C-alpha positions in Angstrom: 16.3 6.1 -20.3 12.7 6.0 -19.4 12.0 9.7 -17.8 10.2 9.9 -14.0 6.9 8.8 -15.2 8.1 5.6 -15.6 10.3 5.7 -13.3 7.0 6.2 -10.9 4.7 4.0 -12.4 6.7 1.6 -12.2 7.8 1.9 -8.4 4.5 2.4 -7.4 2.8 -0.7 -9.4 6.1 -3.2 -7.6 4.5 -1.6 -4.0 1.4 -2.0 -4.6 1.2 -5.6 -5.3 3.1 -6.1 -2.2 5.4 -8.1 -4.6 9.2 -8.0 -4.1 11.0 -5.4 -4.6 15.1 -5.4 -4.7 16.9 -1.6 -5.3 20.3 -2.3 -5.9 21.9 1.3 -6.7 25.8 0.5 -8.0 28.3 2.6 -6.4 29.9 2.9 -9.0 27.6 3.6 -12.5 24.9 4.9 -10.3 22.2 2.9 -12.3 19.4 1.1 -10.5 18.6 -2.8 -11.5 15.4 -4.8 -10.0 13.5 -7.7 -11.3 12.5 -5.9 -14.1 14.4 -2.7 -16.0 14.3 0.4 -14.9 15.7 3.6 -15.6 15.1 7.1 -15.3 16.8 10.5 -16.4 17.5 13.2 -14.0 14.0 15.2 -13.9 13.6 18.2 -11.6 10.7 18.9 -9.5 10.0 21.4 -6.5 10.9 19.2 -2.8 9.4 20.0 0.6 12.0 20.6 3.3 9.8 19.9 6.5 10.4 16.4 7.0 8.7 13.8 8.2 8.9 13.0 11.7 6.9 16.6 12.3 4.7 16.4 10.5 1.1 14.1 10.4 0.6 12.8 7.4 -2.2 10.9 8.2 -5.1 13.7 9.2 -5.6 16.1 6.2 -8.1 16.2 3.3 -8.3 15.3 -0.4 -7.8 19.0 -2.7 -7.6 19.2 -6.2 -4.4 19.5 -7.8 -4.2 22.4 -9.7 -0.2 21.4 -11.0 -1.7 20.3 -14.2 1.6 19.5 -15.3 2.9 17.0 -12.6 -1.1 16.1 -12.4 -1.2 12.9 -12.4 2.9 12.2 -12.4 2.3 9.0 -15.0 -0.4 7.6 -17.4 -1.8 4.3 -17.4 -1.6 3.5 -20.6 2.4 4.9 -20.7 2.8 2.1 -17.7 4.2 -0.9 -19.4 4.3 -2.9 -15.8 0.2 -1.8 -14.9 -2.0 -4.5 -14.8 -5.7 -5.5 -14.9 -6.8 -5.0 -12.1 -6.2 -1.3 -11.8 -6.2 -0.4 -14.8 -9.6 1.3 -15.1 -9.1 3.5 -18.1 -8.6 0.4 -20.3 -11.9 -0.7 -19.1 -13.8 2.0 -19.9 -13.7 5.1 -17.0 -13.3 7.7 -18.5 -14.1 10.3 -15.2 -10.5 10.9 -14.8 -11.1 13.3 -11.4 -9.8 10.4 -9.4 -6.7 10.8 -10.9 -6.6 14.8 -10.0 -6.9 14.9 -6.5 -3.8 14.8 -4.1 -3.5 14.4 -0.4 -3.1 18.0 1.9 -1.8 16.9 5.6 -3.2 19.8 8.1 0.2 20.7 9.0 2.6 20.1 6.4 2.6 19.2 2.3 3.3 16.4 1.6 6.6 16.2 -1.0 6.5 15.1 -4.1 9.0 12.2 -5.8 12.6 13.0 -6.6 13.8 10.6 -8.4 17.1 11.9 -8.7 17.2 12.5 -4.8 15.6 8.8 -4.2 18.0 7.2 -6.1 21.0 8.7 -4.4 19.6 7.8 -1.5 19.5 3.9 -2.1 22.9 4.2 -3.5 23.7 0.6 -2.0 20.8 -0.6 -0.3 18.1 -3.2 -0.7 14.3 -2.4 -0.1 12.0 -5.5 0.2 8.4 -4.9 0.8 6.4 -7.9 2.0 2.8 -9.0 3.5 2.8 -10.9 6.3 1.5 -14.4 6.1 2.0 -17.1 9.0 2.8 -19.9 6.3 5.4 -17.8 4.8 7.7 -16.2 7.0 9.9 -19.1 7.4 10.3 -19.9 4.0 10.9 -16.6 2.8 12.0 -14.4 5.3 15.9 -15.4 5.2 15.9 -13.3 2.2 14.4 -10.8 4.3 17.3 -10.4 6.8 19.8 -8.4 5.1 17.7 -5.8 3.8 18.3 -2.3 4.3 14.6 -1.1 4.2 12.1 -4.0 4.9 7.9 -2.4 3.9 5.3 -4.9 6.3 1.1 -4.9 5.8 -0.9 -7.4 6.3 -4.9 -6.7 6.7 -6.6 -8.6 3.9 -5.8 -11.7 4.0 -7.2 -12.1 8.1 -10.7 -10.9 7.3 -12.3 -14.5 7.4 -14.3 -15.6 9.9 -12.3 -18.8 10.2 -9.2 -19.6 8.6 -6.7 -22.5 8.8 -3.7 -21.7 9.8 -0.2 -23.7 9.2 2.8 -24.1 11.6 5.5 -25.0 9.6 6.3 -25.5 6.3 4.0 -26.8 3.7 6.6 -29.7 3.0 7.1 -30.9 6.4 5.7 -33.5 7.6 5.4 -32.0 11.0 3.1 -28.9 10.1 0.7 -28.3 12.0 -2.8 -27.1 10.8 -5.3 -25.7 13.0 -9.1 -24.0 12.2 -8.8 -21.1 13.8 -12.1 -18.7 14.6 -12.1 -15.0 15.4 -10.8 -12.9 12.6 -9.0 -10.6 15.8 -7.2 -13.5 17.0 -6.0 -15.0 13.9 -4.1 -11.0 13.3 -2.8 -11.0 16.7 -1.1 -14.5 16.2 0.2 -13.3 12.7 1.3 -10.0 14.5 3.0 -12.1 17.5 4.7 -14.3 15.1 6.2 -11.5 12.7 7.5 -9.8 16.2 9.6 -12.8 17.3 11.2 -13.1 14.1 11.8 -9.8 14.1 13.4 -9.9 17.4 15.6 -12.5 16.3 16.8 -12.2 13.1 16.8 -8.0 12.0 19.8 -6.3 12.4 18.8 -3.2 14.4 21.8 -0.9 13.6 21.1 -1.8 9.8 17.5 -2.2 9.1 14.9 0.2 9.1 11.6 -0.9 9.7 7.9 0.2 8.0 5.0 -1.1 8.2 1.7 0.2 6.6 -1.5 -0.2 8.3 -4.5 -1.2 6.5 -6.5 0.6 3.7 -10.1 0.1 3.5 -12.8 -2.0 0.9 -16.0 0.5 0.7 -19.2 -2.4 0.5 -20.5 -0.2 3.1 -21.1 3.0 4.2 -20.8 3.8 7.6 -23.2 1.3 8.8 -24.0 -1.9 7.6 -27.0 -0.6 7.2 -26.0 1.8 4.8 -25.0 -0.6 1.4 -23.7 2.4 -0.2 -20.9 1.1 -2.0 -18.5 2.4 -4.6 -20.4 2.4 -7.8 -21.1 5.8 -9.5 -19.0 7.7 -6.7 -17.2 10.4 -8.1 -15.9 12.4 -5.4 -14.0 11.4 -2.3 -16.0 11.8 0.8 -16.0 15.2 2.8 -18.2 14.2 6.0 -15.8 15.2 9.0 -15.0 12.7 11.3 -16.0 9.9 8.8 -15.1 6.3 9.2 -16.1 3.3 6.9 -18.0 0.6 8.8 -15.1 -1.7 6.6 -12.4 -0.4 8.5 -11.3 -2.5 11.1 -10.5 -0.2 14.1 -10.2 -3.6 16.6 -7.2 -4.3 13.8 -5.8 -1.1 14.0 -5.4 -1.2 17.8 -4.0 -4.9 17.6 -1.4 -4.0 14.8 0.4 -0.8 16.8 -0.4 -2.4 20.2 2.4 -5.1 18.2 4.6 -2.1 16.9 5.0 -0.5 20.2 5.5 -3.7 22.2 8.1 -4.3 20.1 9.6 -0.4 20.4 9.7 -1.2 24.1 12.1 -3.7 23.3 14.2 -1.9 21.3 12.7 -2.5 18.1 11.9 0.7 16.3 9.1 0.3 13.4 7.6 3.6 11.6 4.4 3.4 11.3 2.7 4.8 8.1 -0.9 5.2 8.9 -2.7 5.7 5.4 -6.2 4.2 6.4 -8.4 7.2 7.2 -6.7 9.0 4.0 -7.9 6.1 1.9 -11.6 5.5 3.7 -12.3 9.2 2.4 -11.4 8.4 -1.1 -14.3 5.4 -2.2 -14.8 7.4 -5.5 -11.2 5.9 -6.6 -12.1 2.2 -6.9 -12.3 0.5 -10.2 -16.6 -0.4 -9.3 -17.7 -1.4 -12.7 -14.6 -0.7 -14.8 -12.7 -3.5 -15.0 -11.7 -7.4 -16.2 -14.4 -9.7 -16.0 -12.9 -13.1 -16.3 -16.9 -14.5 -16.0 -19.4 -12.0 -17.4 -21.7 -11.6 -14.7 -25.4 -12.9 -14.8 -27.5 -11.4 -16.1 -30.2 -10.8 -13.4 -26.3 -9.2 -11.6 -25.9 -6.6 -14.9 -29.1 -5.4 -14.3 -27.8 -4.0 -10.7 -24.6 -2.2 -10.6 -23.7 -2.4 -7.3 -23.5 -6.0 -7.6 -21.0 -6.7 -9.3 -19.2 -3.2 -8.9 -15.1 -3.7 -7.5 -14.7 -1.5 -4.2 -11.2 -3.5 -3.0 -8.9 -2.1 -5.6 -7.5 1.0 -6.3 -7.5 3.0 -10.1 -4.2 3.4 -10.8 -2.8 6.5 -10.9 -4.6 7.3 -7.7 -4.6 6.7 -3.9 -1.4 4.1 -3.6 0.6 6.4 -5.3 -0.1 8.6 -1.9 1.0 5.8 0.0 4.4 5.9 -1.8 4.5 9.4 -1.1 4.7 8.8 2.6 7.0 6.3 2.4 9.1 8.2 0.2 9.2 10.9 2.7 10.2 8.8 5.5 13.2 7.3 3.8 14.0 10.7 2.3 14.5 12.2 6.1 
């Protein structure tokens, strides 16, 4: 059986890629099966008793994790499910401090993942993690309705200034396509479609719902005039009240408003706010330590900031904290 580090790495990568992860824990055998083979052996870790509903995990600071035995909880080269977009060490990154930071909420401690407790909590349950897209809701949502836990996120798909939006399915002759401007309106439309589906199809006594807030890019600093991207950055941002210009406040408000409307109609969705804590980690992207499908042109090579990847995240890294927060919600 794989150890806790193997399990944790797999769990983090599956959630990060927003691929449907189906966890079915056999009540008789106490084993777990997914679209990939997973396992774990009993591994004891200290666990924090503070409940997620009594602490604001979104408010805090990044501190160096002094626990050398648990930081990081897995190694990139030990994870057989790692893909190149997140394999910064594989492509040459050697400043490993990005793996050594932990998120410290102001009012509590964020519990470390205990695989044994997590598996017991999920015994006989189904988890699915989905990205919200208008065109995919009709096609894929029939697989969601019987889930015990659903985790949604939606942001990066809606950043283009204009987009062709389709109502209906790709194979239907009655589908309607329209070119829509204004990214905020696009985002509102997809949230409306998603909300309607939830109201009609979700079993409110069975399914627990989560919505993860947007995570930022770091192509700029606090203004469009500050072209400070992630290249050559090795530490988190420590400035009090920092808010990156690429963190779209209006889109955050739109998603929160959609969740509040659903709550008023009796459908509760737990909001996992990971935006601020992610915004502080400009150091945690692949930057130039990435796979190039085609080498950058010679003129770009002279300016590393022009081809630095400041959208994806290095693993181990920031997405592990997102999943610690989800873990805490699920267990409590």
